C-alpha positions, 0 to 999 in steps of 0.5 A: 500500500502507498501511504502519504504522511503530510505533517505540520510542525511547530517545534519538530515533534510532529515530524518525529512522530510521522517519521517514526510512523513512516519507518514503521510502516515501511518496515511492514512492506508499505511504500511511504512518503513523508511530506512537510506541508510547508514544503509540499512539492509535486510528490505530495499529490494525494491522488497518487496514494492509497491512504493519507495521514494528516498530522498537525500539532495544536498551538494556541488553539490552531493548527499550522496554516500550511497544513490547513491550506494543504487539507483545504486544497486537497479535501475532496481527494483526501476524503475519497480514500482511507485517511487518518488524522493525528494530532499530538499534544504537549498538554498530555505530556505532564499527565503521563510523566511519572505514571507507571503500569501496575501489573 
């Protein structure tokens, strides 16, 4: 399966998450393309892919404008195929620190 992962990032964390996902999926035999929405280029046309992942972090209540613009420009194509939206948040980090699983 050909997967397109398009991300918007403010501090680089969303890119790291997408890079991890792309490497993991490629290791499972999928073809992946990782694209920064701020620098999409011709290789980011979602019509060329079977599945589209959109990833954006939330900063001050807003997603990165380049990613919003990308989704608006390609909404019909993205909506016509399987897709996923990933939104990492720093707000969850303090909650997770110090938690351990008890078994």
